[in-house]
C-alpha positions in Angstrom: -20.3 166.5 21.3 -18.9 167.5 24.7 -19.6 165.4 27.7 -20.1 167.6 30.6 -21.3 165.1 33.3 -19.1 162.2 34.2 -15.9 163.3 32.3 -13.1 161.0 33.4 -15.2 159.1 36.0 -15.0 155.8 34.1 -11.2 155.8 33.9 -10.7 156.4 37.6 -13.3 153.9 38.6 -11.7 151.3 36.3 -8.1 151.7 37.5 -9.0 152.3 41.2 -7.1 155.6 41.4 -8.5 158.9 42.7 -6.4 161.0 40.3 -4.2 162.3 43.1 -1.3 159.9 43.0 -1.3 156.2 43.4 -3.7 155.9 46.4 -6.6 153.7 45.7 -10.2 154.9 46.3 -11.9 152.8 48.9 -14.8 150.8 47.3 -18.2 152.1 48.3 -21.1 149.8 47.7 -23.7 151.7 45.7 -27.3 151.0 46.7 -29.5 149.5 44.1 -32.7 151.5 43.3 -34.7 148.8 44.9 -32.8 149.2 48.2 -33.3 152.9 48.1 -37.1 152.4 47.6 -37.3 149.8 50.3 -35.5 152.1 52.8 -38.0 154.9 52.0 -41.0 152.5 52.3 -39.7 151.1 55.6 -39.2 154.6 57.0 -42.9 155.5 56.2 -44.5 152.0 56.8 -47.3 151.8 59.4 -48.2 148.1 59.7 -51.6 147.2 61.2 -51.6 145.9 64.7 -52.0 142.3 63.6 -48.7 142.4 61.6 -45.1 142.3 62.6 -42.0 142.7 60.5 -38.6 141.0 61.2 -35.2 141.2 59.5 -33.1 138.1 60.0 -30.1 140.0 58.6 -30.2 143.6 59.7 -27.9 144.6 56.8 -30.3 143.2 54.2 -33.5 145.2 53.7 -34.5 143.1 50.7 -35.2 139.9 52.6 -37.5 139.9 55.6 -40.4 138.2 57.3 -43.9 139.5 58.1 -46.0 137.7 60.6 -49.8 138.1 60.3 -52.2 137.2 63.1 -55.7 137.7 61.8 -58.1 139.0 64.4 -61.2 137.8 62.5 -62.2 135.2 60.0 -61.5 131.4 59.7 -57.8 131.7 60.6 -58.3 133.9 63.7 -56.1 133.1 66.7 -53.1 131.9 64.9 -50.0 133.6 63.3 -48.7 133.0 59.9 -45.2 133.9 58.7 -44.6 135.2 55.1 -41.1 135.5 53.7 -40.5 138.4 51.4 -37.7 138.5 48.8 -37.4 141.8 47.0 -35.5 142.0 43.7 -33.0 144.8 43.1 -35.3 146.1 40.3 -38.1 146.7 42.8 -40.6 148.4 42.4 -40.5 147.5 38.7 -40.6 143.8 39.8 -43.0 142.5 42.3 -41.6 141.0 45.5 -41.6 137.2 45.9 -43.7 136.1 48.8 -44.0 132.7 50.3 -46.0 131.5 53.3 -43.7 129.6 55.7 -46.6 128.3 57.8 -48.5 125.3 56.5 -52.1 126.4 56.0 -55.4 125.1 54.6 -56.4 128.0 52.4 -57.7 128.2 48.9 -55.2 130.9 47.8 -52.1 129.5 49.5 -51.0 126.0 48.5 -49.3 123.5 50.8 -45.9 124.5 49.5 -46.5 128.1 50.7 -47.1 129.7 47.2 -49.4 132.7 47.5 -52.1 133.5 44.9 -52.5 137.3 45.1 -53.1 139.2 41.9 -50.9 142.1 42.8 -48.0 139.7 43.1 -48.5 138.7 39.5 -50.2 140.3 36.6 -51.6 143.3 38.5 -48.3 144.5 39.9 -47.5 148.1 39.3 -44.5 150.1 40.4 -46.8 152.5 42.4 -47.7 149.6 44.7 -45.6 148.9 47.8 -44.8 146.3 50.4 -47.7 147.8 52.5 -50.1 147.1 49.6 -48.9 143.4 49.6 -49.4 143.2 53.4 -52.9 144.5 53.1 -53.6 142.1 50.3 -52.4 139.2 52.4 -54.6 140.4 55.3 -57.6 140.6 52.8 -56.9 136.9 51.8 -57.5 136.0 55.5 -60.8 138.0 55.6 -62.1 137.1 52.2 -60.5 134.0 50.7 -61.1 133.9 46.9 -62.3 130.4 45.8 -62.5 131.7 42.2 -58.7 132.0 41.8 -57.3 129.1 43.9 -53.9 127.4 44.3 -55.4 124.8 46.6 -58.3 123.6 44.4 -59.7 121.2 47.0 -60.0 123.9 49.7 -61.6 126.2 47.1 -64.2 123.6 46.2 -65.1 123.0 49.8 -65.4 126.8 50.4 -67.6 127.2 47.3 -69.9 124.3 48.1 -70.1 124.2 51.9 -68.8 127.2 53.9 -69.6 125.6 57.3 -67.7 122.5 56.4 -64.8 124.6 55.2 -64.8 126.3 58.6 -64.7 123.0 60.4 -61.7 121.8 58.2 -59.8 125.0 58.9 -60.4 124.7 62.6 -59.2 121.1 62.5 -56.1 122.1 60.6 -55.3 124.9 63.1 -55.5 122.4 66.0 -52.8 120.2 64.4 -55.1 117.8 62.7 -54.8 116.2 59.3 -56.8 117.1 56.1 -56.6 114.8 53.1 -53.5 113.0 54.4 -51.7 116.4 55.1 -50.8 117.0 58.7 -50.8 120.6 59.8 -48.9 122.2 62.7 -50.8 123.0 65.9 -51.3 126.8 65.7 -54.0 127.3 68.4 
């Protein structure tokens, strides 16, 4: 069998020579498929007005923060920071998302873990970072007490929606809930 594509590439790459004498070929960092996909998504991304994206390291597209400031619902008036860590195998692997802002929410625990189905079992490579952002926004509009990480918050939401609203409001003003002190956000 004759190899037409890539003949001799492996040898030159291994010994660092360009085949034209002894001059070494400068190393060029190849982008991972996940980085290529992220660049494309970022070029096309249109975030809703209540969201803002920030890159702590401008040379690293795979780690960034998104701030969400819901304009309705229980958590209206405050901003919440989510840290995204995207694997090199993205989009075949879901991004890892953590909430940096301590929040009283049935689908976000006090350690910042987020319970969103598209970040787990329902992830598909056709989904995008925008899909995750809209999913997070939806959690602020329609929290899901049926699939909780914070079971106490979910139980209060299921049994007494008005009381849940009062507890969220207290937490946003820097109060404590069940011996957990929350940061003042409003």
